[in-house]
Kinemage of the C-alpha trace (Angstrom):
@kinemage 1
@onewidth
@group {chain A} dominant
@subgroup {mainchain}
@vectorlist {calphas} color= white
{ca met a 1} P 47.828 93.608 111.175
{ca asp a 2} L 44.453 92.578 112.456
{ca arg a 3} L 43.178 89.049 112.306
{ca glu a 4} L 39.535 90.053 112.495
{ca ile a 5} L 37.233 88.276 110.098
{ca ser a 6} L 35.289 90.656 107.902
{ca thr a 7} L 31.835 89.946 106.491
{ca gly a 8} L 30.172 90.848 103.249
{ca asn a 9} L 27.909 93.352 105.074
{ca arg a 10} L 30.083 96.384 105.859
{ca ser a 11} L 27.219 98.496 107.304
{ca gly a 12} L 28.019 97.600 110.900
{ca thr a 13} L 31.731 98.139 110.764
{ca ser a 14} L 33.392 99.900 113.658
{ca arg a 15} L 35.009 103.309 113.526
{ca tyr a 16} L 38.366 101.562 113.337
{ca gln a 17} L 37.355 99.639 110.246
{ca thr a 18} L 36.098 102.739 108.466
{ca trp a 19} L 39.584 104.219 108.192
{ca ile a 20} L 41.844 101.156 108.200
{ca asp a 21} L 41.143 100.206 104.571
{ca pro a 22} L 41.719 103.734 103.212
{ca gly a 23} L 44.830 103.904 105.378
{ca trp a 24} L 46.277 100.736 103.892
{ca thr a 25} L 45.275 101.850 100.384
{ca ile a 26} L 47.023 105.203 100.713
{ca gly a 27} L 50.050 103.697 102.441
{ca leu a 28} L 50.519 101.051 99.767
{ca trp a 29} L 50.061 103.615 96.993
{ca val a 30} L 52.612 106.034 98.457
{ca ser a 31} L 55.118 103.227 99.042
{ca ala a 32} L 54.616 102.067 95.459
{ca ile a 33} L 55.017 105.565 94.001
{ca val a 34} L 58.319 105.985 95.848
{ca leu a 35} L 59.634 102.651 94.595
{ca phe a 36} L 58.386 103.067 91.032
{ca thr a 37} L 59.486 106.659 90.464
{ca val a 38} L 62.805 106.997 92.309
{ca asn a 39} L 65.698 107.534 89.883
{ca leu a 40} L 63.226 107.060 87.035
{ca gly a 41} L 64.747 109.369 84.437
{ca val a 42} L 68.478 108.875 85.021
{ca leu a 43} L 69.100 105.916 82.717
{ca pro a 44} L 68.536 106.126 78.932
{ca leu a 45} L 65.706 104.301 77.189
{ca arg a 46} L 66.069 100.615 76.465
{ca asp a 47} L 65.589 98.689 73.248
{ca trp a 48} L 63.079 97.559 71.981
{ca asp a 49} L 59.727 98.685 73.244
{ca glu a 50} L 60.888 101.745 75.168
{ca gly a 51} L 62.469 103.284 72.087
{ca ile a 52} L 59.446 102.511 69.892
{ca val a 53} L 56.813 103.699 72.373
{ca ala a 54} L 58.709 106.929 73.126
{ca gln a 55} L 59.261 107.654 69.438
{ca ile a 56} L 55.585 107.206 68.536
{ca ala a 57} L 54.571 109.354 71.517
{ca arg a 58} L 56.953 112.107 70.402
{ca glu a 59} L 55.511 112.076 66.884
{ca ile a 60} L 52.023 112.459 68.398
{ca ala a 61} L 53.179 115.271 70.686
{ca asn a 62} L 54.915 117.181 67.897
{ca ala a 63} L 52.083 116.956 65.371
{ca pro a 64} L 49.217 119.477 65.320
{ca phe a 65} L 45.982 118.165 66.770
{ca asp a 66} L 44.082 118.657 63.526
{ca ser a 67} L 46.597 116.467 61.670
{ca leu a 68} L 44.950 113.469 63.403
{ca thr a 69} L 48.356 111.948 64.147
{ca trp a 70} L 46.985 111.146 67.607
{ca leu a 71} L 44.364 108.939 65.927
{ca tyr a 72} L 46.595 107.624 63.162
{ca pro a 73} L 50.083 107.477 64.721
{ca arg a 74} L 53.159 107.458 62.511
{ca asp a 75} L 56.765 106.451 63.060
{ca leu a 76} L 59.912 108.494 62.443
{ca asn a 77} L 59.753 107.951 58.688
{ca gly a 78} L 56.105 108.913 58.424
{ca ala a 79} L 54.923 105.316 57.961
{ca pro a 80} L 51.687 104.278 59.750
{ca tyr a 81} L 52.206 102.728 63.182
{ca leu a 82} L 49.819 99.782 63.252
{ca asn a 83} L 51.374 97.619 65.949
{ca lys a 84} L 49.534 98.611 69.120
{ca pro a 85} L 46.623 100.870 70.125
{ca pro a 86} L 47.794 104.298 71.296
{ca leu a 87} L 46.328 104.772 74.810
{ca val a 88} L 49.688 104.697 76.623
{ca his a 89} L 51.281 106.667 73.772
{ca trp a 90} L 48.653 109.381 74.331
{ca leu a 91} L 49.523 109.574 78.031
{ca ile a 92} L 53.252 109.864 77.288
{ca ala a 93} L 52.592 112.497 74.606
{ca leu a 94} L 50.610 114.474 77.182
{ca cys a 95} L 53.614 114.338 79.532
{ca tyr a 96} L 55.845 115.505 76.665
{ca his a 97} L 53.566 118.489 76.116
{ca thr a 98} L 53.666 119.353 79.821
{ca trp a 99} L 57.261 118.664 80.892
{ca gly a 100} L 59.215 118.107 77.675
{ca val a 101} L 60.713 115.061 75.993
{ca asn a 102} L 63.039 113.077 78.264
{ca glu a 103} L 63.407 109.717 79.948
{ca trp a 104} L 61.434 110.761 83.031
{ca thr a 105} L 58.370 111.880 81.098
{ca ser a 106} L 58.623 108.787 78.888
{ca arg a 107} L 58.419 106.439 81.874
{ca leu a 108} L 56.179 108.412 84.224
{ca pro a 109} L 52.729 107.264 82.951
{ca gly a 110} L 53.648 103.579 83.052
{ca ala a 111} L 55.280 103.917 86.463
{ca leu a 112} L 52.271 105.670 87.985
{ca leu a 113} L 49.829 103.176 86.492
{ca thr a 114} L 51.853 100.245 87.819
{ca ala a 115} L 52.113 101.889 91.227
{ca thr a 116} L 48.316 102.286 91.217
{ca ser a 117} L 47.955 98.561 90.553
{ca val a 118} L 49.347 97.863 94.062
{ca pro a 119} L 46.367 99.306 95.998
{ca leu a 120} L 44.089 97.837 93.332
{ca leu a 121} L 45.455 94.381 94.165
{ca tyr a 122} L 44.815 95.133 97.832
{ca gly a 123} L 41.213 95.929 96.884
{ca val a 124} L 40.948 92.642 94.993
{ca gly a 125} L 42.296 90.848 98.062
{ca arg a 126} L 39.715 92.508 100.312
{ca glu a 127} L 36.982 91.161 98.033
{ca ile a 128} L 38.123 87.548 97.986
{ca phe a 129} L 39.796 86.952 101.376
{ca phe a 130} L 38.061 86.730 104.748
{ca gln a 131} L 40.872 88.534 106.549
{ca arg a 132} L 42.365 91.935 105.818
{ca ser a 133} L 45.885 90.778 106.659
{ca thr a 134} L 45.780 88.316 103.761
{ca ala a 135} L 45.071 91.141 101.326
{ca val a 136} L 47.877 93.190 102.895
{ca phe a 137} L 50.342 90.318 102.523
{ca ala a 138} L 49.338 89.809 98.883
{ca ala a 139} L 49.779 93.513 98.078
{ca leu a 140} L 53.175 93.631 99.816
{ca val a 141} L 54.388 90.542 97.954
{ca tyr a 142} L 53.264 92.150 94.687
{ca leu a 143} L 54.956 95.445 95.608
{ca thr a 144} L 58.259 93.689 96.304
{ca ser a 145} L 58.314 91.473 93.207
{ca leu a 146} L 61.340 92.318 91.053
{ca pro a 147} L 59.687 91.791 87.614
{ca val a 148} L 56.732 94.019 88.541
{ca val a 149} L 58.931 96.850 89.809
{ca arg a 150} L 61.489 96.701 87.014
{ca gln a 151} L 59.135 96.280 84.062
{ca gly a 152} L 56.574 98.625 85.571
{ca arg a 153} L 59.089 101.496 85.560
{ca leu a 154} L 59.743 101.229 81.831
{ca ala a 155} L 58.097 103.156 79.001
{ca met a 156} L 56.218 100.036 77.969
{ca leu a 157} L 52.624 98.815 77.961
{ca asp a 158} L 52.786 96.012 80.523
{ca gly a 159} L 52.480 98.099 83.685
{ca ala a 160} L 49.363 99.735 82.282
{ca ile a 161} L 47.965 96.286 81.487
{ca leu a 162} L 48.364 95.255 85.151
{ca cys a 163} L 46.576 98.401 86.334
{ca phe a 164} L 43.648 98.140 83.914
{ca phe a 165} L 43.198 94.399 84.438
{ca leu a 166} L 43.151 94.704 88.230
{ca ala a 167} L 40.707 97.617 87.956
{ca met a 168} L 38.439 95.499 85.752
{ca leu a 169} L 38.764 92.553 88.135
{ca leu a 170} L 38.003 94.695 91.184
{ca cys a 171} L 34.798 95.962 89.564
{ca leu a 172} L 33.865 92.415 88.603
{ca leu a 173} L 34.341 91.164 92.163
{ca arg a 174} L 32.434 94.051 93.731
{ca ser a 175} L 29.559 93.470 91.347
{ca arg a 176} L 28.919 90.280 93.300
{ca arg a 177} L 27.695 92.553 96.139
{ca asp a 178} L 26.452 95.489 94.082
{ca leu a 179} L 25.472 94.844 90.488
{ca arg a 180} L 26.112 98.476 89.525
{ca trp a 181} L 29.869 97.841 89.718
{ca gly a 182} L 29.416 95.794 86.545
{ca leu a 183} L 29.405 99.056 84.605
{ca gly a 184} L 33.034 99.626 85.634
{ca val a 185} L 34.067 96.310 84.112
{ca gly a 186} L 33.569 97.782 80.652
{ca leu a 187} L 35.861 100.719 81.401
{ca gly a 188} L 38.701 98.378 82.391
{ca phe a 189} L 38.060 96.218 79.345
{ca ser a 190} L 38.126 99.259 77.060
{ca cys a 191} L 41.447 100.470 78.491
{ca leu a 192} L 42.942 96.996 78.093
{ca cys a 193} L 41.932 96.754 74.453
{ca leu a 194} L 43.167 100.283 73.733
{ca thr a 195} L 46.531 99.344 75.232
{ca lys a 196} L 47.292 95.877 73.869
{ca gly a 197} L 44.421 94.940 71.632
{ca ile a 198} L 43.575 91.257 71.637
{ca leu a 199} L 45.166 90.702 75.078
{ca gly a 200} L 42.200 92.541 76.582
{ca val a 201} L 39.878 89.870 75.194
{ca leu a 202} L 41.947 87.095 76.810
{ca leu a 203} L 42.010 88.807 80.209
{ca ala a 204} L 38.279 89.558 80.046
{ca ala a 205} L 37.648 85.899 79.202
{ca ile a 206} L 39.589 84.872 82.315
{ca gly a 207} L 37.322 87.074 84.420
{ca leu a 208} L 34.192 85.630 82.831
{ca val a 209} L 35.347 82.023 83.337
{ca phe a 210} L 35.914 82.786 87.014
{ca ile a 211} L 32.440 84.320 87.321
{ca ala a 212} L 30.901 81.315 85.560
{ca trp a 213} L 32.485 79.055 88.200
{ca asp a 214} L 32.076 81.262 91.271
{ca thr a 215} L 28.981 83.453 90.731
{ca pro a 216} L 27.156 82.298 87.581
{ca arg a 217} L 24.140 84.523 88.348
{ca leu a 218} L 26.253 87.524 87.311
{ca leu a 219} L 26.314 86.264 83.736
{ca thr a 220} L 22.688 87.360 83.473
{ca ser a 221} L 23.357 90.806 84.945
{ca leu a 222} L 22.217 93.673 82.746
{ca tyr a 223} L 24.760 95.975 84.398
{ca leu a 224} L 27.643 93.666 83.503
{ca trp a 225} L 26.791 93.343 79.838
{ca thr a 226} L 25.855 97.010 79.571
{ca gly a 227} L 29.300 97.797 80.952
{ca phe a 228} L 30.939 95.535 78.393
{ca gly a 229} L 28.831 97.091 75.647
{ca leu a 230} L 29.836 100.627 76.621
{ca gly a 231} L 33.461 99.547 76.859
{ca cys a 232} L 33.364 98.104 73.369
{ca ile a 233} L 32.272 101.411 71.827
{ca pro a 234} L 35.644 103.265 71.936
{ca val a 235} L 37.460 100.052 70.968
{ca ala a 236} L 35.177 99.554 67.973
{ca leu a 237} L 35.485 103.214 66.958
{ca trp a 238} L 39.283 103.137 67.039
{ca asn a 239} L 39.569 99.850 65.154
{ca gly a 240} L 36.933 100.982 62.685
{ca ala a 241} L 38.858 104.184 61.992
{ca gln a 242} L 42.044 102.212 61.330
{ca ile a 243} L 40.284 99.736 59.040
{ca tyr a 244} L 38.585 102.555 57.144
{ca arg a 245} L 41.915 104.292 56.530
{ca tyr a 246} L 44.350 101.399 56.088
{ca gly a 247} L 42.102 98.491 55.211
{ca glu a 248} L 43.788 95.118 54.819
{ca ala a 249} L 47.183 96.481 55.849
{ca phe a 250} L 45.846 97.228 59.350
{ca leu a 251} L 44.161 93.845 59.682
{ca glu a 252} L 47.320 92.015 58.620
{ca thr a 253} L 49.729 94.027 60.767
{ca his a 254} L 47.672 94.671 63.902
{ca phe a 255} L 45.670 91.477 64.247
{ca trp a 256} L 47.804 88.918 62.447
{ca asn a 257} L 51.467 89.925 62.755
{ca gln a 258} L 51.190 91.482 66.215
{ca ser a 259} L 48.695 89.049 67.757
{ca phe a 260} L 47.732 85.727 66.181
{ca lys a 261} L 51.039 85.161 64.407
{ca arg a 262} L 52.830 85.235 67.758
{ca val a 263} L 50.834 82.169 68.746
{ca ser a 264} L 51.763 80.099 65.700
{ca asp a 265} L 55.179 81.509 64.758
{ca ser a 266} L 58.295 82.795 66.453
{ca val a 267} L 58.373 86.537 65.696
{ca glu a 268} L 61.860 88.043 65.291
{ca asn a 269} L 63.443 84.838 66.603
{ca asn a 270} L 62.019 85.304 70.119
{ca gln a 271} L 61.432 81.651 70.859
{ca gly a 272} L 61.913 79.110 73.624
{ca phe a 273} L 60.754 75.805 75.064
{ca val a 274} L 57.304 75.307 76.552
{ca thr a 275} L 58.955 75.630 79.989
{ca tyr a 276} L 60.287 79.116 79.145
{ca tyr a 277} L 57.924 80.989 81.470
{ca leu a 278} L 58.288 78.445 84.242
{ca trp a 279} L 61.990 79.239 84.309
{ca glu a 280} L 61.267 82.976 84.086
{ca val a 281} L 59.045 82.802 87.163
{ca ile a 282} L 61.559 80.723 89.120
{ca lys a 283} L 64.466 82.972 88.134
{ca asn a 284} L 62.792 86.345 88.670
{ca gly a 285} L 60.340 85.457 91.430
{ca val a 286} L 62.913 84.988 94.211
{ca pro a 287} L 62.250 84.913 97.119
{ca trp a 288} L 58.457 84.677 96.887
{ca val a 289} L 58.555 81.828 94.378
{ca val a 290} L 59.720 79.579 97.244
{ca phe a 291} L 56.187 79.663 98.663
{ca leu a 292} L 54.362 79.072 95.361
{ca pro a 293} L 54.238 75.229 95.381
{ca ile a 294} L 52.638 74.947 98.814
{ca gly a 295} L 50.557 78.027 98.043
{ca phe a 296} L 49.005 76.405 94.971
{ca arg a 297} L 48.461 73.203 96.940
{ca asn a 298} L 46.585 75.299 99.488
{ca ala a 299} L 44.548 76.875 96.684
{ca trp a 300} L 43.676 73.489 95.199
{ca glu a 301} L 42.617 72.113 98.578
{ca asn a 302} L 40.343 75.142 99.049
{ca arg a 303} L 39.079 75.345 95.485
{ca asn a 304} L 35.533 75.712 96.764
{ca leu a 305} L 36.470 79.208 97.991
{ca gly a 306} L 36.313 82.273 95.768
{ca trp a 307} L 39.965 83.312 96.112
{ca ala a 308} L 41.171 79.827 95.149
{ca lys a 309} L 38.857 79.705 92.129
{ca leu a 310} L 40.169 83.072 90.974
{ca val a 311} L 43.890 82.285 91.203
{ca leu a 312} L 43.484 78.822 89.686
{ca val a 313} L 41.499 80.105 86.698
{ca trp a 314} L 43.666 83.197 86.287
{ca ser a 315} L 47.103 81.608 86.518
{ca gly a 316} L 46.064 78.351 84.870
{ca ile a 317} L 44.506 79.789 81.699
{ca tyr a 318} L 47.052 82.557 81.211
{ca phe a 319} L 50.082 80.364 81.907
{ca val a 320} L 48.929 77.706 79.436
{ca val a 321} L 48.192 80.283 76.724
{ca ile a 322} L 51.571 82.034 76.884
{ca ser a 323} L 53.449 78.734 77.233
{ca leu a 324} L 51.865 77.418 74.028
{ca met a 325} L 52.678 80.612 72.119
{ca gln a 326} L 55.688 80.257 69.837
{ca thr a 327} L 56.882 83.824 70.490
{ca lys a 328} L 58.441 84.047 73.937
{ca leu a 329} L 59.235 87.351 75.643
{ca pro a 330} L 59.887 87.838 79.401
{ca trp a 331} L 57.266 90.564 79.874
{ca tyr a 332} L 54.482 88.335 78.554
{ca ala a 333} L 54.504 86.758 82.030
{ca met a 334} L 53.661 90.039 83.789
{ca pro a 335} L 49.899 89.346 84.288
{ca leu a 336} L 50.847 86.204 86.235
{ca tyr a 337} L 52.520 88.034 89.105
{ca pro a 338} L 49.357 89.536 90.669
{ca ala a 339} L 47.832 86.044 90.771
{ca phe a 340} L 51.014 84.591 92.262
{ca ser a 341} L 51.015 87.372 94.858
{ca leu a 342} L 47.506 86.400 95.933
{ca val a 343} L 48.613 82.780 96.270
{ca val a 344} L 51.683 83.699 98.332
{ca gly a 345} L 49.656 86.172 100.413
{ca ala a 346} L 47.217 83.419 101.338
{ca gln a 347} L 50.126 81.180 102.351
{ca leu a 348} L 51.771 83.902 104.450
{ca gln a 349} L 48.460 84.389 106.241
{ca arg a 350} L 48.546 80.722 107.224
{ca phe a 351} L 51.910 81.379 108.856
{ca trp a 352} L 50.618 84.519 110.548
{ca gln a 353} L 47.603 82.922 112.198
{ca pro a 354} L 47.964 81.767 115.797
{ca ala a 355} L 48.825 78.124 116.331
{ca thr a 356} L 45.441 77.555 117.989
{ca glu a 357} L 43.733 78.224 114.658
{ca leu a 358} L 45.788 75.735 112.701
{ca gly a 359} L 46.913 73.140 115.231
{ca ala a 360} L 50.554 73.081 114.217
{ca arg a 361} L 52.045 75.988 112.372
{ca pro a 362} L 52.763 75.068 108.724
{ca ile a 363} L 56.313 76.383 108.992
{ca gln a 364} L 57.179 73.521 111.341
{ca arg a 365} L 56.416 71.016 108.620
{ca val a 366} L 58.479 72.669 105.856
{ca arg a 367} L 62.001 72.985 107.282
{ca ile a 368} L 63.441 72.793 103.782
{ca trp a 369} L 62.571 76.494 103.455
{ca val a 370} L 65.243 77.302 106.031
{ca thr a 371} L 67.792 75.544 103.838
{ca val a 372} L 66.572 77.317 100.710
{ca phe a 373} L 66.833 80.748 102.312
{ca leu a 374} L 70.287 79.942 103.691
{ca val a 375} L 71.447 78.971 100.198
{ca leu a 376} L 69.991 82.180 98.767
{ca ala a 377} L 71.693 84.139 101.564
{ca ile a 378} L 75.036 82.539 100.726
{ca val a 379} L 74.593 83.579 97.108
{ca gly a 380} L 73.802 87.105 98.275
{ca trp a 381} L 76.882 87.247 100.519
{ca ala a 382} L 79.018 85.914 97.660
{ca gly a 383} L 77.814 88.802 95.497
{ca ala a 384} L 78.465 91.319 98.275
{ca ile a 385} L 82.007 90.000 98.815
{ca tyr a 386} L 82.715 89.988 95.084
{ca tyr a 387} L 81.717 93.622 94.652
{ca thr a 388} L 83.544 94.574 97.854
{ca phe a 389} L 86.965 93.126 97.040
{ca trp a 390} L 87.087 92.436 93.286
{ca gln a 391} L 84.784 95.036 91.745
{ca arg a 392} L 85.255 98.055 94.009
{ca ser a 393} L 84.190 100.408 91.230
{ca gln a 394} L 80.565 99.284 91.701
{ca pro a 395} L 79.667 100.150 95.322
{ca asp a 396} L 75.960 100.326 94.472
{ca leu a 397} L 75.877 96.612 93.689
{ca gln a 398} L 77.781 95.908 96.887
{ca leu a 399} L 75.029 97.670 98.838
{ca val a 400} L 72.281 95.853 96.922
{ca phe a 401} L 73.747 92.408 97.557
{ca thr a 402} L 74.522 93.217 101.185
{ca thr a 403} L 70.946 94.350 101.851
{ca leu a 404} L 69.589 91.249 100.132
{ca ala a 405} L 71.962 88.909 101.967
{ca leu a 406} L 71.119 90.408 105.369
{ca thr a 407} L 67.397 90.077 104.633
{ca leu a 408} L 67.664 86.431 103.602
{ca thr a 409} L 69.984 85.551 106.485
{ca val a 410} L 67.723 87.052 109.165
{ca thr a 411} L 64.700 85.432 107.498
{ca ala a 412} L 66.349 82.001 107.609
{ca ile a 413} L 67.281 82.466 111.288
{ca leu a 414} L 63.774 83.526 112.261
{ca met a 415} L 62.307 80.631 110.294
{ca ala a 416} L 64.588 78.195 112.117
{ca arg a 417} L 63.422 79.671 115.445
{ca gln a 418} L 59.737 79.403 114.424
{ca asp a 419} L 59.433 83.186 114.762
{ca leu a 420} L 56.581 84.491 112.630
{ca gln a 421} L 58.238 87.895 112.383
{ca phe a 422} L 60.214 86.449 109.464
{ca val a 423} L 57.290 87.604 107.290
{ca val a 424} L 57.749 91.238 108.308
{ca val a 425} L 61.537 91.050 107.958
{ca leu a 426} L 61.293 89.489 104.493
{ca val a 427} L 58.796 92.067 103.195
{ca trp a 428} L 60.645 95.068 104.619
{ca gly a 429} L 64.055 93.741 103.558
{ca met a 430} L 62.917 93.103 99.980
{ca tyr a 431} L 61.439 96.591 99.765
{ca leu a 432} L 64.740 98.120 100.910
{ca thr a 433} L 66.696 95.902 98.513
{ca leu a 434} L 64.584 96.950 95.562
{ca leu a 435} L 64.717 100.594 96.642
{ca val a 436} L 68.528 100.486 96.746
{ca leu a 437} L 68.597 98.736 93.352
{ca met a 438} L 66.283 101.311 91.760
{ca met a 439} L 68.374 104.153 93.191
{ca ser a 440} L 71.456 102.697 91.491
{ca asn a 441} L 72.329 102.726 87.794
{ca tyr a 442} L 72.060 98.947 87.484
{ca trp a 443} L 68.338 98.301 87.605
{ca leu a 444} L 68.200 98.394 83.801
{ca trp a 445} L 71.011 95.941 83.139
{ca glu a 446} L 70.049 95.345 79.489
{ca leu a 447} L 71.768 98.641 78.673
{ca gln a 448} L 75.086 96.833 79.116
{ca glu a 449} L 74.339 94.513 76.186
{ca ala a 450} L 75.178 97.093 73.484
{ca phe a 451} L 76.945 100.421 73.053
{ca pro a 452} L 75.289 103.442 74.731
{ca ala a 453} L 72.587 104.706 72.400
{ca lys a 454} L 72.095 108.179 73.892
{ca pro a 455} L 75.550 109.760 73.298
{ca val a 456} L 75.816 108.209 69.842
{ca gly a 457} L 72.290 109.340 68.988
{ca val a 458} L 72.957 112.904 70.145
{ca met a 459} L 76.144 112.951 68.047
{ca ile a 460} L 74.206 111.844 64.960
{ca gln a 461} L 71.456 114.405 65.546
{ca arg a 462} L 73.972 117.264 65.783
{ca ala a 463} L 76.044 116.181 62.782
{ca thr a 464} L 73.319 115.347 60.254
{ca gly a 465} L 70.316 117.043 58.726
{ca lys a 466} L 66.729 116.204 59.576
{ca gly a 467} L 65.411 113.257 57.590
{ca gln a 468} L 68.878 111.879 56.861
{ca thr a 469} L 69.135 108.085 56.647
{ca ile a 470} L 72.201 106.511 58.255
{ca tyr a 471} L 73.438 102.993 57.580
{ca thr a 472} L 75.323 101.201 60.341
{ca ser a 473} L 77.541 98.162 60.684
{ca tyr a 474} L 75.794 97.260 63.948
{ca pro a 475} L 73.881 94.072 63.071
{ca tyr a 476} L 70.597 94.828 64.885
{ca phe a 477} L 67.948 97.516 64.637
{ca arg a 478} L 67.947 99.790 67.709
{ca pro a 479} L 64.792 101.862 68.254
{ca ser a 480} L 66.427 103.742 71.138
{ca leu a 481} L 69.163 104.940 68.764
{ca asn a 482} L 66.501 106.201 66.365
{ca phe a 483} L 64.772 107.988 69.234
{ca tyr a 484} L 67.850 109.840 70.443
{ca ser a 485} L 69.155 110.663 66.972
{ca gln a 486} L 65.719 111.445 65.484
{ca arg a 487} L 67.084 109.819 62.352
{ca ser a 488} L 66.424 106.499 60.635
{ca ile a 489} L 69.409 104.217 61.325
{ca ile a 490} L 69.387 101.001 59.301
{ca pro a 491} L 71.650 97.976 59.908
{ca ala a 492} L 73.538 96.841 56.820
{ca thr a 493} L 76.064 94.145 55.915
{ca pro a 494} L 79.659 95.157 55.003
{ca asp a 495} L 78.901 94.663 51.309
{ca asp a 496} L 75.768 96.820 51.523
{ca leu a 497} L 77.703 99.526 53.345
{ca leu a 498} L 80.266 99.679 50.523
{ca lys a 499} L 77.478 99.719 47.964
{ca his a 500} L 75.775 102.692 49.650
{ca trp a 501} L 79.162 104.424 49.952
{ca arg a 502} L 79.826 104.134 46.212
{ca glu a 503} L 76.329 104.673 44.821
{ca asp a 504} L 74.507 107.094 47.145
{ca ala a 505} L 74.900 110.800 46.493
{ca his a 506} L 75.478 111.685 50.151
{ca pro a 507} L 76.017 108.467 52.137
{ca his a 508} L 76.204 108.594 55.937
{ca leu a 509} L 77.643 105.577 57.727
{ca leu a 510} L 77.871 104.750 61.431
{ca ile a 511} L 80.667 102.196 61.637
{ca glu a 512} L 83.205 100.873 64.087
{ca arg a 513} L 86.614 102.506 64.019
{ca arg a 514} L 88.358 99.374 62.774
{ca ala a 515} L 86.079 99.314 59.706
{ca leu a 516} L 87.405 102.683 58.494
{ca ala a 517} L 90.262 100.959 56.655
{ca lys a 518} L 87.756 99.529 54.184
{ca leu a 519} L 86.678 103.000 53.028
{ca pro a 520} L 88.669 105.253 50.628
{ca gln a 521} L 90.438 107.612 53.032
{ca lys a 522} L 90.568 110.573 50.616
{ca gln a 523} L 86.791 110.553 50.239
{ca thr a 524} L 85.969 110.190 53.920
{ca gln a 525} L 84.600 113.092 55.896
{ca phe a 526} L 84.516 112.560 59.681
{ca leu a 527} L 81.376 113.910 61.302
{ca gly a 528} L 81.823 112.610 64.830
{ca met a 529} L 83.142 109.823 67.029
{ca ile a 530} L 81.964 108.302 70.332
{ca asp a 531} L 84.103 105.517 71.803
{ca glu a 532} L 84.557 102.968 68.997
{ca trp a 533} L 81.791 104.319 66.776
{ca val a 534} L 82.495 106.786 63.988
{ca leu a 535} L 80.025 108.742 61.860
{ca val a 536} L 81.409 109.376 58.378
{ca ser a 537} L 80.178 110.772 55.078
{ca arg a 538} L 81.475 111.189 51.556
{ca ser a 539} L 81.402 114.849 50.677
{ca pro a 540} L 80.912 115.703 46.981
{ca val a 541} L 82.429 119.110 47.646
{ca val a 542} L 85.653 117.592 48.865
{ca lys a 543} L 85.752 115.279 45.888
{ca thr a 544} L 85.232 118.169 43.414
{ca thr a 545} L 87.914 120.263 45.078
{ca val a 546} L 90.436 117.458 44.894
{ca thr a 547} L 89.663 116.914 41.232
{ca ala a 548} L 90.087 120.619 40.485
{ca lys a 549} L 93.482 120.670 42.170
{ca arg a 550} L 94.627 117.691 40.118
{ca lys a 551} L 93.640 119.497 36.871
{ca lys a 552} L 95.762 122.465 37.881
């Protein structure tokens, strides 16, 4: 990595500099695509958002174009889908049309967009840092952040949000040198609003606050506001179409229930303390979170510089907003990780600089990091030993923990020896650890929280007619089960299950095997069974036949 200071005027760059930036951009993008797409379609879809997004995309893909389902999406039951704008759903539906409906095509658009956000962050770093190596460090930290990789691979909206926001931010930063880049800001803003609605306004406001602090002259740029104006056109057209068709129902569902209500109320019992996201960052940000405190101190001390202004405004505003929201969900923190990566990248650059530039190397003054990495390494070795001797049926996890433990151990040793190569070892080791994890069947560990939805859903689809409603004893709604079964499966209490069994003409119940004793055995028709879950119905034909035999 070069330590050459770059200037704002790139016209006199050497031949080496003309290809080094494209080289890093392509290299980071390829590395990200490998990490984000490996083993992408092996595991089934997860509740909640994956099942909902995939189901809406399938309804769009299956409907004729002239039905306008692509403009007015509907769920499995034909009810209007008013929760989120459909940009990502359109991309997934396009993949369904091209390669069929499966897990891989469901996750591919989000994975590719998140992978593209890695070189975009490198571009942002090149705009705000004096040295190229700082931007490289920031992009590598971002690439090897567990929450970014894991959430970015899912059929959700958050990876797309990272890509569109960084694209908007890159255009905003480049407009400081060339005002024409302001036109691109509107495109990023439009994509944000067509992905997650009101969140695009918040992220655009963060960019404008930064510009007001760093380059206030841009606020009078005709290109910038023309870009925003052009970006607002498709957003206004889509929202106007929804309001025209659904009226108050759209305003209440889309803007209130799915946006503003999450600030004032806890939606679907997803709540937590004001420190919820602080704990999420500490828990999921290992090992890079270790460098965040001193990194933010460095940013505050250099708050007269553009990069420090950006990360302070970005992380400060967004962190406060989501912390004050009553609804707490882990993926709400996703837009923080690019900012944190810039902070950590700037701190790693301070390590990487020669001692003559800094006097004493900062690592000499923070020996506690050696202790922290040794403790983390011990935890990693404990996991490796556990899965080696006590859980031998899970060799993938043994390999994951071993790779992680080796990385942290070597990093701690190099830190103790004041060897700056610990940065390279830590980056490369974390990439390998995440690659091994993504190649295993354990990267989506939430699937272990409930019974497998895919085999049960396939059983229901084969045993029931299209449009059939199934009531289940499982206490929670599972969108992934609806997706795989292509049926509406509704949770019900034991009393409601018995009521449907007695009163419905053709009841279909998905219940646990031990609950069969509560149903009249002579009236029960078994349609299928997977593990402990049984699909049963009450057949009128069987009941009539039995009655006829009794009359004889």
